[in-house]
Structures are given as C-alpha cells and as structure tokens.
C-alpha positions as a Python dict, from the first residue, in 0.01 Angstrom:
ca = {
    (1, 'M'): (0, 0, 0),
    (2, 'I'): (-21, -156, 345),
    (3, 'A'): (191, -383, 503),
    (4, 'S'): (-60, -693, 438),
    (5, 'D'): (-22, -599, 41),
    (6, 'R'): (344, -669, 68),
    (7, 'Q'): (344, -1027, -27),
    (8, 'K'): (118, -944, -326),
    (9, 'F'): (334, -662, -429),
    (10, 'I'): (671, -884, -418),
    (11, 'E'): (481, -1154, -627),
    (12, 'I'): (390, -887, -888),
    (13, 'V'): (742, -736, -915),
    (14, 'L'): (906, -1069, -918),
    (15, 'G'): (680, -1210, -1176),
    (16, 'F'): (733, -879, -1372),
    (17, 'A'): (1127, -902, -1327),
    (18, 'E'): (1129, -1287, -1470),
    (19, 'L'): (918, -1198, -1753),
    (20, 'K'): (1168, -908, -1837),
    (21, 'G'): (1466, -1138, -1768),
    (22, 'K'): (1574, -949, -1465),
    (23, 'Q'): (1665, -1061, -1103),
    (24, 'L'): (1602, -801, -794),
    (25, 'S'): (1786, -821, -480),
    (26, 'A'): (1629, -780, -154),
    (27, 'P'): (1757, -413, -142),
    (28, 'A'): (1592, -345, -459),
    (29, 'L'): (1276, -483, -384),
    (30, 'E'): (1284, -277, -59),
    (31, 'L'): (1351, 42, -248),
    (32, 'Y'): (1053, -53, -495),
    (33, 'W'): (808, -103, -207),
    (34, 'R'): (888, 204, -58),
    (35, 'A'): (846, 393, -369),
    (36, 'M'): (504, 269, -452),
    (37, 'Q'): (358, 328, -88),
    (38, 'G'): (125, 602, -235),
    (39, 'W'): (-54, 323, -450),
    (40, 'S'): (-312, 82, -365),
    (41, 'I'): (-237, -292, -463),
    (42, 'E'): (-523, -246, -687),
    (43, 'E'): (-404, 26, -857),
    (44, 'F'): (-43, -96, -868),
    (45, 'Q'): (-134, -440, -1018),
    (46, 'E'): (-343, -292, -1272),
    (47, 'A'): (-67, -23, -1393),
    (48, 'A'): (174, -372, -1373),
    (49, 'E'): (-52, -532, -1620),
    (50, 'E'): (-28, -222, -1839),
    (51, 'L'): (314, -162, -1832),
    (52, 'L'): (397, -565, -1892),
    (53, 'R'): (196, -515, -2249),
    (54, 'T'): (349, -188, -2331),
    (55, 'C'): (711, -141, -2170),
    (56, 'E'): (1001, -325, -2338),
    (57, 'F'): (1202, -326, -2011),
    (58, 'M'): (1164, -390, -1648),
    (59, 'P'): (958, -70, -1503),
    (60, 'I'): (1097, 117, -1242),
    (61, 'P'): (849, 342, -998),
    (62, 'K'): (905, 628, -1243),
    (63, 'D'): (742, 449, -1515),
    (64, 'F'): (433, 382, -1286),
    (65, 'E'): (399, 751, -1181),
    (66, 'D'): (436, 854, -1567),
    (67, 'L'): (139, 598, -1642),
    (68, 'R'): (-62, 731, -1357),
    (69, 'K'): (6, 1110, -1438),
    (70, 'A'): (-87, 1021, -1820),
    (71, 'G'): (-456, 992, -1696),
    (72, 'R'): (-468, 1321, -1523),
    (73, 'D'): (-607, 1627, -1608),
    (74, 'T'): (-356, 1920, -1704),
    (75, 'A'): (-395, 2221, -1464),
    (76, 'G'): (-604, 2426, -1713),
    (77, 'E'): (-823, 2108, -1742),
    (78, 'A'): (-881, 2084, -1392),
    (79, 'W'): (-933, 2454, -1351),
    (80, 'A'): (-1205, 2447, -1594),
    (81, 'R'): (-1375, 2152, -1406),
    (82, 'V'): (-1372, 2358, -1092),
    (83, 'I'): (-1504, 2664, -1246),
    (84, 'G'): (-1774, 2452, -1436),
    (85, 'W'): (-1850, 2277, -1092),
    (86, 'C'): (-1879, 2617, -934),
    (87, 'A'): (-2108, 2766, -1211),
    (88, 'S'): (-2335, 2484, -1178),
    (89, 'G'): (-2402, 2505, -829),
    (90, 'A'): (-2316, 2165, -733),
    (91, 'Y'): (-2052, 2297, -483),
    (92, 'R'): (-2337, 2362, -249),
    (93, 'D'): (-2401, 2000, -193),
    (94, 'R'): (-2073, 1849, -210),
    (95, 'V'): (-1711, 1865, -323),
    (96, 'M'): (-1618, 1724, -657),
    (97, 'G'): (-1467, 1405, -535),
    (98, 'D'): (-1110, 1460, -675),
    (99, 'P'): (-875, 1452, -375),
    (100, 'V'): (-599, 1658, -560),
    (101, 'I'): (-835, 1910, -666),
    (102, 'D'): (-1046, 1933, -369),
    (103, 'R'): (-720, 1987, -132),
    (104, 'A'): (-594, 2269, -413),
    (105, 'V'): (-952, 2429, -386),
    (106, 'A'): (-945, 2404, -25),
    (107, 'A'): (-645, 2600, -7),
    (108, 'L'): (-777, 2872, -230),
    (109, 'G'): (-1061, 2909, 30),
    (110, 'G'): (-1312, 2632, -97),
    (111, 'Y'): (-1540, 2628, -380),
    (112, 'R'): (-1793, 2884, -243),
    (113, 'S'): (-1519, 3126, -256),
    (114, 'I'): (-1413, 3065, -607),
    (115, 'A'): (-1823, 3051, -703),
    (116, 'M'): (-1851, 3414, -559),
    (117, 'H'): (-1597, 3582, -743),
    (118, 'E'): (-1621, 3700, -1110),
    (119, 'E'): (-1403, 3538, -1357),
}
C-alpha cells in the first residue's frame, strides 16, 4: 500500500473492528498499517471482505497472510508449472508472469537454463 491508501485502509480496519466488537488504539493501527505494506489496497479490501465472512474474531495481519498463502501453489506445484512452461517453449517469448516464480527461476539461471537440462 502507498501513503494515499492509508485513509481507506484505516476505514476498513476500523469498520472491521467495530463489527467484531473491538477498539483499536492509534499504535495498534500503526502496527497493522506497517504489517500490511506488502498488499495493495484492493487486495486488502478483498481479503477483509472474505475474512469478515469467515472469521469469528478480529483478524490480525497473520490471518491476512494465511488467506493469501491459501491460494498459492505449493513448491511442487510451482516447479511443475515451471517445467511445463519450459517444455512448451513459451519461455522463449516471455516469463510466466508470476513474480515469485520468475524471481526464483532467475536465481537458478533463468527459464532457458532450466529448459536445456534433462529432467
């Protein structure tokens, strides 16, 4: 999130807290804000709506991260996608587009390097 998202973020968190019967202090809001910096405001709002429907208690940043991880591939699934991408030849034109996978593959030498190795 960026500084201009702060007001929207605070509105979401305070609304959530009110619905869950909680009050947050200014230091607690600041900690929450800092913990959620890796999220876009859109992702945060969408996750807050999901957690409002599914959480019994006021969620903490870990609950948001757990929700985010629930939709991610396991390491084995991600690797299978990389192998399939390399086998298809699509790596010649572009990267997969998943920033986490693309960074990991770059650290291994890139898609071409992986594609040139035997299984």
